[in-house]
Predicted model as a PDB file, atoms N, CA, C, CB and O in Angstrom, pLDDT in the B-factor column:
MODEL        1                                                                  
ATOM      1  N   MET A   1    -136.806 237.972 -20.325  1.00 84.00           N  
ATOM      2  CA  MET A   1    -135.724 237.960 -21.257  1.00 84.00           C  
ATOM      3  C   MET A   1    -135.099 239.389 -21.051  1.00 84.00           C  
ATOM      4  CB  MET A   1    -136.222 237.650 -22.803  1.00 84.00           C  
ATOM      5  O   MET A   1    -135.741 240.434 -20.950  1.00 84.00           O  
ATOM      6  N   GLU A   2    -133.703 239.246 -21.006  1.00 82.00           N  
ATOM      7  CA  GLU A   2    -132.809 240.383 -20.822  1.00 82.00           C  
ATOM      8  C   GLU A   2    -132.055 240.653 -22.205  1.00 82.00           C  
ATOM      9  CB  GLU A   2    -131.763 240.082 -19.610  1.00 82.00           C  
ATOM     10  O   GLU A   2    -131.401 239.797 -22.801  1.00 82.00           O  
ATOM     11  N   LEU A   3    -132.227 241.861 -22.592  1.00 91.00           N  
ATOM     12  CA  LEU A   3    -131.869 242.093 -24.016  1.00 91.00           C  
ATOM     13  C   LEU A   3    -130.375 242.846 -23.781  1.00 91.00           C  
ATOM     14  CB  LEU A   3    -133.130 243.108 -24.906  1.00 91.00           C  
ATOM     15  O   LEU A   3    -129.898 243.524 -24.691  1.00 91.00           O  
ATOM     16  N   TYR A   4    -129.700 242.685 -22.550  1.00 92.00           N  
ATOM     17  CA  TYR A   4    -128.340 243.469 -22.439  1.00 92.00           C  
ATOM     18  C   TYR A   4    -127.784 242.597 -21.513  1.00 92.00           C  
ATOM     19  CB  TYR A   4    -128.347 245.083 -21.931  1.00 92.00           C  
ATOM     20  O   TYR A   4    -128.406 241.809 -20.799  1.00 92.00           O  
ATOM     21  N   THR A   5    -126.246 242.824 -21.570  1.00 91.00           N  
ATOM     22  CA  THR A   5    -125.353 242.194 -20.611  1.00 91.00           C  
ATOM     23  C   THR A   5    -125.213 243.068 -19.336  1.00 91.00           C  
ATOM     24  CB  THR A   5    -123.964 241.949 -21.262  1.00 91.00           C  
ATOM     25  O   THR A   5    -124.784 244.219 -19.422  1.00 91.00           O  
ATOM     26  N   PRO A   6    -125.543 242.572 -18.272  1.00 90.00           N  
ATOM     27  CA  PRO A   6    -125.236 243.428 -17.100  1.00 90.00           C  
ATOM     28  C   PRO A   6    -123.694 243.567 -16.649  1.00 90.00           C  
ATOM     29  CB  PRO A   6    -126.026 242.865 -15.934  1.00 90.00           C  
ATOM     30  O   PRO A   6    -123.058 242.567 -16.315  1.00 90.00           O  
ATOM     31  N   VAL A   7    -123.164 244.765 -16.656  1.00 89.00           N  
ATOM     32  CA  VAL A   7    -121.937 244.945 -16.392  1.00 89.00           C  
ATOM     33  C   VAL A   7    -121.624 245.553 -14.831  1.00 89.00           C  
ATOM     34  CB  VAL A   7    -121.480 245.787 -17.488  1.00 89.00           C  
ATOM     35  O   VAL A   7    -122.068 246.638 -14.454  1.00 89.00           O  
ATOM     36  N   HIS A   8    -120.912 244.798 -14.123  1.00 90.00           N  
ATOM     37  CA  HIS A   8    -120.638 245.208 -12.576  1.00 90.00           C  
ATOM     38  C   HIS A   8    -119.486 245.960 -12.563  1.00 90.00           C  
ATOM     39  CB  HIS A   8    -120.431 243.998 -11.550  1.00 90.00           C  
ATOM     40  O   HIS A   8    -118.566 245.593 -13.294  1.00 90.00           O  
ATOM     41  N   ASP A   9    -119.348 246.972 -11.854  1.00 90.00           N  
ATOM     42  CA  ASP A   9    -118.373 247.876 -11.723  1.00 90.00           C  
ATOM     43  C   ASP A   9    -117.489 247.200 -10.515  1.00 90.00           C  
ATOM     44  CB  ASP A   9    -118.986 249.373 -11.453  1.00 90.00           C  
ATOM     45  O   ASP A   9    -117.985 246.834  -9.450  1.00 90.00           O  
ATOM     46  N   THR A  10    -116.059 247.091 -10.863  1.00 88.00           N  
ATOM     47  CA  THR A  10    -115.115 246.698  -9.770  1.00 88.00           C  
ATOM     48  C   THR A  10    -114.195 247.778  -9.474  1.00 88.00           C  
ATOM     49  CB  THR A  10    -114.320 245.468 -10.113  1.00 88.00           C  
ATOM     50  O   THR A  10    -113.801 248.519 -10.375  1.00 88.00           O  
ATOM     51  N   PRO A  11    -113.832 247.915  -8.279  1.00 87.00           N  
ATOM     52  CA  PRO A  11    -112.735 248.952  -7.974  1.00 87.00           C  
ATOM     53  C   PRO A  11    -111.385 248.389  -8.702  1.00 87.00           C  
ATOM     54  CB  PRO A  11    -112.502 249.139  -6.230  1.00 87.00           C  
ATOM     55  O   PRO A  11    -111.097 247.201  -8.849  1.00 87.00           O  
ATOM     56  N   TRP A  12    -110.654 249.478  -9.107  1.00 85.00           N  
ATOM     57  CA  TRP A  12    -109.231 249.275  -9.340  1.00 85.00           C  
ATOM     58  C   TRP A  12    -108.281 249.588  -8.348  1.00 85.00           C  
ATOM     59  CB  TRP A  12    -108.861 249.942 -10.380  1.00 85.00           C  
ATOM     60  O   TRP A  12    -108.234 250.723  -7.874  1.00 85.00           O  
ATOM     61  N   ASN A  13    -107.514 248.684  -7.985  1.00 89.00           N  
ATOM     62  CA  ASN A  13    -106.675 248.898  -6.796  1.00 89.00           C  
ATOM     63  C   ASN A  13    -105.321 249.545  -7.134  1.00 89.00           C  
ATOM     64  CB  ASN A  13    -106.440 247.566  -6.084  1.00 89.00           C  
ATOM     65  O   ASN A  13    -104.424 249.665  -6.300  1.00 89.00           O  
ATOM     66  N   HIS A  14    -105.223 249.989  -8.525  1.00 86.00           N  
ATOM     67  CA  HIS A  14    -103.827 250.591  -8.841  1.00 86.00           C  
ATOM     68  C   HIS A  14    -104.008 251.714  -9.644  1.00 86.00           C  
ATOM     69  CB  HIS A  14    -102.863 249.640  -9.563  1.00 86.00           C  
ATOM     70  O   HIS A  14    -104.000 251.689 -10.875  1.00 86.00           O  
ATOM     71  N   PRO A  15    -104.186 252.788  -8.886  1.00 85.00           N  
ATOM     72  CA  PRO A  15    -104.440 254.207  -9.539  1.00 85.00           C  
ATOM     73  C   PRO A  15    -103.489 254.591 -10.589  1.00 85.00           C  
ATOM     74  CB  PRO A  15    -104.376 255.324  -8.500  1.00 85.00           C  
ATOM     75  O   PRO A  15    -102.304 254.403 -10.314  1.00 85.00           O  
ATOM     76  N   LEU A  16    -103.737 255.031 -11.598  1.00 84.00           N  
ATOM     77  CA  LEU A  16    -102.675 255.484 -12.826  1.00 84.00           C  
ATOM     78  C   LEU A  16    -102.168 256.968 -12.304  1.00 84.00           C  
ATOM     79  CB  LEU A  16    -103.546 255.624 -14.590  1.00 84.00           C  
ATOM     80  O   LEU A  16    -102.902 257.753 -11.702  1.00 84.00           O  
ATOM     81  N   HIS A  17    -101.004 257.175 -12.587  1.00 87.00           N  
ATOM     82  CA  HIS A  17    -100.288 258.557 -12.172  1.00 87.00           C  
ATOM     83  C   HIS A  17     -99.772 258.971 -13.511  1.00 87.00           C  
ATOM     84  CB  HIS A  17     -98.983 258.436 -10.969  1.00 87.00           C  
ATOM     85  O   HIS A  17     -99.494 258.176 -14.409  1.00 87.00           O  
ATOM     86  N   CYS A  18     -99.657 260.326 -13.587  1.00 87.00           N  
ATOM     87  CA  CYS A  18     -99.479 261.033 -14.936  1.00 87.00           C  
ATOM     88  C   CYS A  18     -98.116 260.718 -15.474  1.00 87.00           C  
ATOM     89  CB  CYS A  18     -99.646 262.620 -14.817  1.00 87.00           C  
ATOM     90  O   CYS A  18     -97.805 261.026 -16.624  1.00 87.00           O  
ATOM     91  N   ASP A  19     -97.256 260.074 -14.606  1.00 90.00           N  
ATOM     92  CA  ASP A  19     -95.727 259.796 -15.123  1.00 90.00           C  
ATOM     93  C   ASP A  19     -95.738 258.295 -15.648  1.00 90.00           C  
ATOM     94  CB  ASP A  19     -94.486 259.979 -13.795  1.00 90.00           C  
ATOM     95  O   ASP A  19     -94.677 257.822 -16.055  1.00 90.00           O  
ATOM     96  N   GLU A  20     -96.714 257.650 -15.653  1.00 93.00           N  
ATOM     97  CA  GLU A  20     -96.710 256.166 -16.001  1.00 93.00           C  
ATOM     98  C   GLU A  20     -97.230 256.139 -17.438  1.00 93.00           C  
ATOM     99  CB  GLU A  20     -97.664 255.229 -14.972  1.00 93.00           C  
ATOM    100  O   GLU A  20     -98.205 256.829 -17.737  1.00 93.00           O  
ATOM    101  N   THR A  21     -96.625 255.379 -18.323  1.00 93.00           N  
ATOM    102  CA  THR A  21     -96.901 255.190 -19.601  1.00 93.00           C  
ATOM    103  C   THR A  21     -98.017 254.210 -19.866  1.00 93.00           C  
ATOM    104  CB  THR A  21     -95.754 254.825 -20.218  1.00 93.00           C  
ATOM    105  O   THR A  21     -97.986 253.085 -19.366  1.00 93.00           O  
ATOM    106  N   ILE A  22     -99.114 254.662 -20.731  1.00 92.00           N  
ATOM    107  CA  ILE A  22    -100.109 253.925 -20.892  1.00 92.00           C  
ATOM    108  C   ILE A  22    -100.026 253.122 -22.406  1.00 92.00           C  
ATOM    109  CB  ILE A  22    -101.294 254.827 -20.667  1.00 92.00           C  
ATOM    110  O   ILE A  22     -99.843 253.767 -23.438  1.00 92.00           O  
ATOM    111  N   THR A  23    -100.153 251.923 -22.405  1.00 92.00           N  
ATOM    112  CA  THR A  23    -100.197 251.090 -23.758  1.00 92.00           C  
ATOM    113  C   THR A  23    -101.744 251.129 -24.131  1.00 92.00           C  
ATOM    114  CB  THR A  23     -99.597 249.386 -23.572  1.00 92.00           C  
ATOM    115  O   THR A  23    -102.679 250.852 -23.378  1.00 92.00           O  
ATOM    116  N   VAL A  24    -101.801 251.504 -25.361  1.00 93.00           N  
ATOM    117  CA  VAL A  24    -103.193 251.441 -25.939  1.00 93.00           C  
ATOM    118  C   VAL A  24    -103.258 250.284 -27.133  1.00 93.00           C  
ATOM    119  CB  VAL A  24    -103.603 252.978 -26.559  1.00 93.00           C  
ATOM    120  O   VAL A  24    -102.562 250.440 -28.136  1.00 93.00           O  
ATOM    121  N   LEU A  25    -104.002 249.271 -27.011  1.00 92.00           N  
ATOM    122  CA  LEU A  25    -104.052 248.387 -28.073  1.00 92.00           C  
ATOM    123  C   LEU A  25    -105.409 248.150 -28.599  1.00 92.00           C  
ATOM    124  CB  LEU A  25    -103.470 247.188 -27.701  1.00 92.00           C  
ATOM    125  O   LEU A  25    -106.372 248.170 -27.833  1.00 92.00           O  
ATOM    126  N   GLY A  26    -105.557 247.899 -30.018  1.00 91.00           N  
ATOM    127  CA  GLY A  26    -106.715 247.418 -30.315  1.00 91.00           C  
ATOM    128  C   GLY A  26    -107.352 248.158 -31.549  1.00 91.00           C  
ATOM    129  O   GLY A  26    -106.562 248.373 -32.469  1.00 91.00           O  
ATOM    130  N   SER A  27    -108.594 248.564 -31.716  1.00 91.00           N  
ATOM    131  CA  SER A  27    -109.175 249.093 -32.790  1.00 91.00           C  
ATOM    132  C   SER A  27    -108.906 250.568 -33.104  1.00 91.00           C  
ATOM    133  CB  SER A  27    -110.476 248.871 -32.648  1.00 91.00           C  
ATOM    134  O   SER A  27    -108.095 251.243 -32.470  1.00 91.00           O  
ATOM    135  N   CYS A  28    -109.584 250.984 -34.044  1.00 90.00           N  
ATOM    136  CA  CYS A  28    -109.481 252.439 -34.392  1.00 90.00           C  
ATOM    137  C   CYS A  28    -109.928 253.355 -33.212  1.00 90.00           C  
ATOM    138  CB  CYS A  28    -110.369 252.750 -35.661  1.00 90.00           C  
ATOM    139  O   CYS A  28    -109.412 254.456 -33.018  1.00 90.00           O  
ATOM    140  N   PHE A  29    -110.858 252.864 -32.483  1.00 92.00           N  
ATOM    141  CA  PHE A  29    -111.244 253.344 -31.304  1.00 92.00           C  
ATOM    142  C   PHE A  29    -110.137 253.725 -30.368  1.00 92.00           C  
ATOM    143  CB  PHE A  29    -112.063 252.438 -30.744  1.00 92.00           C  
ATOM    144  O   PHE A  29    -109.975 254.844 -29.880  1.00 92.00           O  
ATOM    145  N   ALA A  30    -109.344 252.594 -30.162  1.00 91.00           N  
ATOM    146  CA  ALA A  30    -108.194 252.750 -29.238  1.00 91.00           C  
ATOM    147  C   ALA A  30    -107.096 253.599 -29.940  1.00 91.00           C  
ATOM    148  CB  ALA A  30    -107.612 251.317 -28.803  1.00 91.00           C  
ATOM    149  O   ALA A  30    -106.405 254.229 -29.138  1.00 91.00           O  
ATOM    150  N   ALA A  31    -106.824 253.737 -31.044  1.00 92.00           N  
ATOM    151  CA  ALA A  31    -106.002 254.616 -31.849  1.00 92.00           C  
ATOM    152  C   ALA A  31    -106.462 256.060 -31.475  1.00 92.00           C  
ATOM    153  CB  ALA A  31    -106.156 254.298 -33.436  1.00 92.00           C  
ATOM    154  O   ALA A  31    -105.650 256.935 -31.172  1.00 92.00           O  
ATOM    155  N   GLU A  32    -107.660 256.237 -31.508  1.00 94.00           N  
ATOM    156  CA  GLU A  32    -108.209 257.728 -31.311  1.00 94.00           C  
ATOM    157  C   GLU A  32    -108.039 258.001 -29.871  1.00 94.00           C  
ATOM    158  CB  GLU A  32    -109.832 257.947 -31.743  1.00 94.00           C  
ATOM    159  O   GLU A  32    -107.612 259.114 -29.566  1.00 94.00           O  
ATOM    160  N   LEU A  33    -108.339 257.064 -28.847  1.00 94.00           N  
ATOM    161  CA  LEU A  33    -108.068 257.506 -27.481  1.00 94.00           C  
ATOM    162  C   LEU A  33    -106.596 257.704 -27.167  1.00 94.00           C  
ATOM    163  CB  LEU A  33    -108.633 256.528 -26.526  1.00 94.00           C  
ATOM    164  O   LEU A  33    -106.257 258.501 -26.292  1.00 94.00           O  
ATOM    165  N   GLY A  34    -105.665 256.957 -27.898  1.00 93.00           N  
ATOM    166  CA  GLY A  34    -104.375 257.062 -27.578  1.00 93.00           C  
ATOM    167  C   GLY A  34    -104.031 258.403 -28.372  1.00 93.00           C  
ATOM    168  O   GLY A  34    -103.084 258.944 -27.801  1.00 93.00           O  
ATOM    169  N   GLN A  35    -104.418 259.072 -29.381  1.00 94.00           N  
ATOM    170  CA  GLN A  35    -104.065 260.333 -29.878  1.00 94.00           C  
ATOM    171  C   GLN A  35    -104.658 261.464 -28.927  1.00 94.00           C  
ATOM    172  CB  GLN A  35    -104.571 260.462 -31.343  1.00 94.00           C  
ATOM    173  O   GLN A  35    -104.066 262.521 -28.709  1.00 94.00           O  
ATOM    174  N   ARG A  36    -105.865 261.130 -28.396  1.00 95.00           N  
ATOM    175  CA  ARG A  36    -106.203 262.094 -27.505  1.00 95.00           C  
ATOM    176  C   ARG A  36    -105.288 262.230 -26.177  1.00 95.00           C  
ATOM    177  CB  ARG A  36    -107.564 261.831 -27.176  1.00 95.00           C  
ATOM    178  O   ARG A  36    -105.028 263.338 -25.707  1.00 95.00           O  
ATOM    179  N   LEU A  37    -104.851 261.103 -25.643  1.00 93.00           N  
ATOM    180  CA  LEU A  37    -103.834 261.100 -24.503  1.00 93.00           C  
ATOM    181  C   LEU A  37    -102.651 261.655 -24.954  1.00 93.00           C  
ATOM    182  CB  LEU A  37    -103.528 259.746 -23.941  1.00 93.00           C  
ATOM    183  O   LEU A  37    -102.147 262.484 -24.196  1.00 93.00           O  
ATOM    184  N   GLU A  38    -101.980 261.375 -26.163  1.00 93.00           N  
ATOM    185  CA  GLU A  38    -100.820 262.083 -26.556  1.00 93.00           C  
ATOM    186  C   GLU A  38    -101.061 263.627 -26.636  1.00 93.00           C  
ATOM    187  CB  GLU A  38    -100.350 261.541 -27.880  1.00 93.00           C  
ATOM    188  O   GLU A  38    -100.136 264.364 -26.294  1.00 93.00           O  
ATOM    189  N   THR A  39    -102.390 264.231 -27.116  1.00 95.00           N  
ATOM    190  CA  THR A  39    -102.646 265.687 -27.099  1.00 95.00           C  
ATOM    191  C   THR A  39    -102.552 266.125 -25.713  1.00 95.00           C  
ATOM    192  CB  THR A  39    -104.015 266.070 -27.694  1.00 95.00           C  
ATOM    193  O   THR A  39    -102.113 267.247 -25.460  1.00 95.00           O  
ATOM    194  N   LEU A  40    -102.929 265.331 -24.799  1.00 93.00           N  
ATOM    195  CA  LEU A  40    -102.933 266.014 -23.223  1.00 93.00           C  
ATOM    196  C   LEU A  40    -101.374 265.854 -22.710  1.00 93.00           C  
ATOM    197  CB  LEU A  40    -104.128 265.055 -21.985  1.00 93.00           C  
ATOM    198  O   LEU A  40    -101.083 266.162 -21.554  1.00 93.00           O  
ATOM    199  N   GLN A  41    -100.428 265.375 -23.596  1.00 93.00           N  
ATOM    200  CA  GLN A  41     -99.085 265.103 -23.324  1.00 93.00           C  
ATOM    201  C   GLN A  41     -98.792 264.294 -22.376  1.00 93.00           C  
ATOM    202  CB  GLN A  41     -98.459 266.082 -23.096  1.00 93.00           C  
ATOM    203  O   GLN A  41     -97.842 264.493 -21.618  1.00 93.00           O  
ATOM    204  N   LEU A  42     -99.644 263.190 -22.297  1.00 93.00           N  
ATOM    205  CA  LEU A  42     -99.377 262.043 -21.410  1.00 93.00           C  
ATOM    206  C   LEU A  42     -98.521 260.847 -22.079  1.00 93.00           C  
ATOM    207  CB  LEU A  42    -100.754 261.491 -20.930  1.00 93.00           C  
ATOM    208  O   LEU A  42     -98.682 260.531 -23.257  1.00 93.00           O  
ATOM    209  N   PRO A  43     -97.699 260.283 -21.317  1.00 95.00           N  
ATOM    210  CA  PRO A  43     -96.910 259.252 -21.979  1.00 95.00           C  
ATOM    211  C   PRO A  43     -97.661 258.055 -22.366  1.00 95.00           C  
ATOM    212  CB  PRO A  43     -95.826 258.846 -21.143  1.00 95.00           C  
ATOM    213  O   PRO A  43     -98.156 257.362 -21.476  1.00 95.00           O  
ATOM    214  N   VAL A  44     -97.800 257.737 -23.604  1.00 95.00           N  
ATOM    215  CA  VAL A  44     -98.511 256.796 -24.159  1.00 95.00           C  
ATOM    216  C   VAL A  44     -97.850 256.010 -25.200  1.00 95.00           C  
ATOM    217  CB  VAL A  44     -99.588 257.332 -24.599  1.00 95.00           C  
ATOM    218  O   VAL A  44     -97.047 256.619 -25.907  1.00 95.00           O  
ATOM    219  N   CYS A  45     -98.051 254.713 -25.430  1.00 94.00           N  
ATOM    220  CA  CYS A  45     -97.571 253.930 -26.390  1.00 94.00           C  
ATOM    221  C   CYS A  45     -98.956 253.606 -27.277  1.00 94.00           C  
ATOM    222  CB  CYS A  45     -96.773 252.638 -25.732  1.00 94.00           C  
ATOM    223  O   CYS A  45     -99.868 252.915 -26.824  1.00 94.00           O  
ATOM    224  N   ASN A  46     -98.970 254.089 -28.342  1.00 93.00           N  
ATOM    225  CA  ASN A  46    -100.185 254.206 -29.032  1.00 93.00           C  
ATOM    226  C   ASN A  46    -100.164 253.120 -30.225  1.00 93.00           C  
ATOM    227  CB  ASN A  46    -100.368 255.712 -29.547  1.00 93.00           C  
ATOM    228  O   ASN A  46     -99.461 253.265 -31.225  1.00 93.00           O  
ATOM    229  N   ASN A  47    -101.045 251.974 -29.998  1.00 90.00           N  
ATOM    230  CA  ASN A  47    -101.090 250.902 -31.131  1.00 90.00           C  
ATOM    231  C   ASN A  47     -99.727 250.470 -31.671  1.00 90.00           C  
ATOM    232  CB  ASN A  47    -101.905 251.440 -32.345  1.00 90.00           C  
ATOM    233  O   ASN A  47     -99.544 250.468 -32.888  1.00 90.00           O  
ATOM    234  N   PRO A  48     -98.825 250.128 -30.875  1.00 90.00           N  
ATOM    235  CA  PRO A  48     -97.494 249.879 -31.564  1.00 90.00           C  
ATOM    236  C   PRO A  48     -97.417 248.771 -32.462  1.00 90.00           C  
ATOM    237  CB  PRO A  48     -96.466 249.670 -30.620  1.00 90.00           C  
ATOM    238  O   PRO A  48     -96.344 248.565 -33.030  1.00 90.00           O  
ATOM    239  N   PHE A  49     -98.594 247.876 -32.718  1.00 90.00           N  
ATOM    240  CA  PHE A  49     -98.674 246.805 -33.848  1.00 90.00           C  
ATOM    241  C   PHE A  49     -99.602 247.086 -34.699  1.00 90.00           C  
ATOM    242  CB  PHE A  49     -98.934 245.474 -33.438  1.00 90.00           C  
ATOM    243  O   PHE A  49     -99.977 246.190 -35.454  1.00 90.00           O  
ATOM    244  N   GLY A  50    -100.196 248.412 -34.778  1.00 89.00           N  
ATOM    245  CA  GLY A  50    -101.115 248.769 -35.706  1.00 89.00           C  
ATOM    246  C   GLY A  50    -102.689 248.617 -35.176  1.00 89.00           C  
ATOM    247  O   GLY A  50    -103.008 248.396 -34.007  1.00 89.00           O  
ATOM    248  N   VAL A  51    -103.381 248.745 -36.030  1.00 91.00           N  
ATOM    249  CA  VAL A  51    -105.017 248.544 -35.761  1.00 91.00           C  
ATOM    250  C   VAL A  51    -105.350 247.061 -35.425  1.00 91.00           C  
ATOM    251  CB  VAL A  51    -105.959 248.963 -37.165  1.00 91.00           C  
ATOM    252  O   VAL A  51    -105.275 246.415 -36.470  1.00 91.00           O  
ATOM    253  N   LEU A  52    -105.643 246.378 -34.511  1.00 91.00           N  
ATOM    254  CA  LEU A  52    -106.117 245.056 -34.257  1.00 91.00           C  
ATOM    255  C   LEU A  52    -107.571 245.013 -33.797  1.00 91.00           C  
ATOM    256  CB  LEU A  52    -105.253 244.415 -33.253  1.00 91.00           C  
ATOM    257  O   LEU A  52    -107.940 245.780 -32.908  1.00 91.00           O  
ATOM    258  N   TYR A  53    -108.423 244.135 -34.373  1.00 89.00           N  
ATOM    259  CA  TYR A  53    -109.760 244.022 -34.221  1.00 89.00           C  
ATOM    260  C   TYR A  53    -110.269 242.866 -33.267  1.00 89.00           C  
ATOM    261  CB  TYR A  53    -110.283 243.884 -35.517  1.00 89.00           C  
ATOM    262  O   TYR A  53    -111.411 242.935 -32.812  1.00 89.00           O  
ATOM    263  N   ASN A  54    -109.541 241.938 -32.997  1.00 91.00           N  
ATOM    264  CA  ASN A  54    -109.987 240.904 -32.101  1.00 91.00           C  
ATOM    265  C   ASN A  54    -109.086 240.416 -31.068  1.00 91.00           C  
ATOM    266  CB  ASN A  54    -110.360 239.842 -32.819  1.00 91.00           C  
ATOM    267  O   ASN A  54    -107.868 240.467 -31.243  1.00 91.00           O  
ATOM    268  N   PRO A  55    -109.590 239.954 -30.025  1.00 90.00           N  
ATOM    269  CA  PRO A  55    -108.711 239.585 -28.905  1.00 90.00           C  
ATOM    270  C   PRO A  55    -107.489 238.651 -29.173  1.00 90.00           C  
ATOM    271  CB  PRO A  55    -109.540 238.946 -27.909  1.00 90.00           C  
ATOM    272  O   PRO A  55    -106.395 238.772 -28.622  1.00 90.00           O  
ATOM    273  N   ALA A  56    -107.851 237.632 -30.164  1.00 92.00           N  
ATOM    274  CA  ALA A  56    -106.979 236.704 -30.610  1.00 92.00           C  
ATOM    275  C   ALA A  56    -105.739 237.396 -31.186  1.00 92.00           C  
ATOM    276  CB  ALA A  56    -107.647 235.832 -31.573  1.00 92.00           C  
ATOM    277  O   ALA A  56    -104.625 237.001 -30.841  1.00 92.00           O  
ATOM    278  N   SER A  57    -105.875 238.379 -32.023  1.00 90.00           N  
ATOM    279  CA  SER A  57    -104.856 239.050 -32.796  1.00 90.00           C  
ATOM    280  C   SER A  57    -103.919 239.813 -31.533  1.00 90.00           C  
ATOM    281  CB  SER A  57    -105.621 240.189 -34.005  1.00 90.00           C  
ATOM    282  O   SER A  57    -102.717 239.594 -31.383  1.00 90.00           O  
ATOM    283  N   ILE A  58    -104.622 240.622 -30.788  1.00 90.00           N  
ATOM    284  CA  ILE A  58    -104.079 241.137 -29.730  1.00 90.00           C  
ATOM    285  C   ILE A  58    -103.009 240.389 -28.913  1.00 90.00           C  
ATOM    286  CB  ILE A  58    -105.054 241.433 -29.014  1.00 90.00           C  
ATOM    287  O   ILE A  58    -101.809 240.604 -28.742  1.00 90.00           O  
ATOM    288  N   ALA A  59    -103.839 239.450 -28.471  1.00 91.00           N  
ATOM    289  CA  ALA A  59    -102.953 238.173 -27.852  1.00 91.00           C  
ATOM    290  C   ALA A  59    -101.813 237.788 -28.486  1.00 91.00           C  
ATOM    291  CB  ALA A  59    -103.677 236.917 -27.808  1.00 91.00           C  
ATOM    292  O   ALA A  59    -100.748 237.766 -27.870  1.00 91.00           O  
ATOM    293  N   ARG A  60    -101.900 237.441 -29.785  1.00 90.00           N  
ATOM    294  CA  ARG A  60    -100.723 236.925 -30.568  1.00 90.00           C  
ATOM    295  C   ARG A  60     -99.610 238.039 -30.609  1.00 90.00           C  
ATOM    296  CB  ARG A  60    -101.177 236.509 -32.090  1.00 90.00           C  
ATOM    297  O   ARG A  60     -98.428 237.760 -30.409  1.00 90.00           O  
ATOM    298  N   SER A  61    -100.050 239.322 -30.879  1.00 88.00           N  
ATOM    299  CA  SER A  61     -99.090 240.217 -31.038  1.00 88.00           C  
ATOM    300  C   SER A  61     -98.301 240.457 -29.671  1.00 88.00           C  
ATOM    301  CB  SER A  61     -99.707 241.432 -31.590  1.00 88.00           C  
ATOM    302  O   SER A  61     -97.092 240.683 -29.714  1.00 88.00           O  
ATOM    303  N   LEU A  62     -98.908 240.414 -28.603  1.00 87.00           N  
ATOM    304  CA  LEU A  62     -98.232 240.498 -27.165  1.00 87.00           C  
ATOM    305  C   LEU A  62     -97.244 239.280 -26.966  1.00 87.00           C  
ATOM    306  CB  LEU A  62     -99.413 240.454 -25.929  1.00 87.00           C  
ATOM    307  O   LEU A  62     -96.119 239.380 -26.476  1.00 87.00           O  
ATOM    308  N   HIS A  63     -97.846 238.087 -27.428  1.00 84.00           N  
ATOM    309  CA  HIS A  63     -96.861 236.919 -27.203  1.00 84.00           C  
ATOM    310  C   HIS A  63     -95.552 237.038 -27.896  1.00 84.00           C  
ATOM    311  CB  HIS A  63     -97.465 235.622 -27.660  1.00 84.00           C  
ATOM    312  O   HIS A  63     -94.550 236.589 -27.340  1.00 84.00           O  
ATOM    313  N   TYR A  64     -95.461 237.713 -29.289  1.00 72.00           N  
ATOM    314  CA  TYR A  64     -94.303 237.653 -29.983  1.00 72.00           C  
ATOM    315  C   TYR A  64     -93.345 238.870 -29.532  1.00 72.00           C  
ATOM    316  CB  TYR A  64     -94.639 237.654 -31.475  1.00 72.00           C  
ATOM    317  O   TYR A  64     -92.233 239.003 -30.044  1.00 72.00           O  
TER     318      TYR A  64                                                      
ENDMDL                                                                          
END                                                                             
């Protein structure tokens, strides 16, 4: 019996550059991460729809 979900690392083919804007969506963890990116003076769009806690809410906010 496995008591955890195995996560496999896959390479990302699009590296981020310092001049690209990062959009952060989601929970209060995402908001905190966005604030830290802003502190580093990186271009970030930090939780433009407010704190959202589930994937359905995030998808709905992006759709409209």
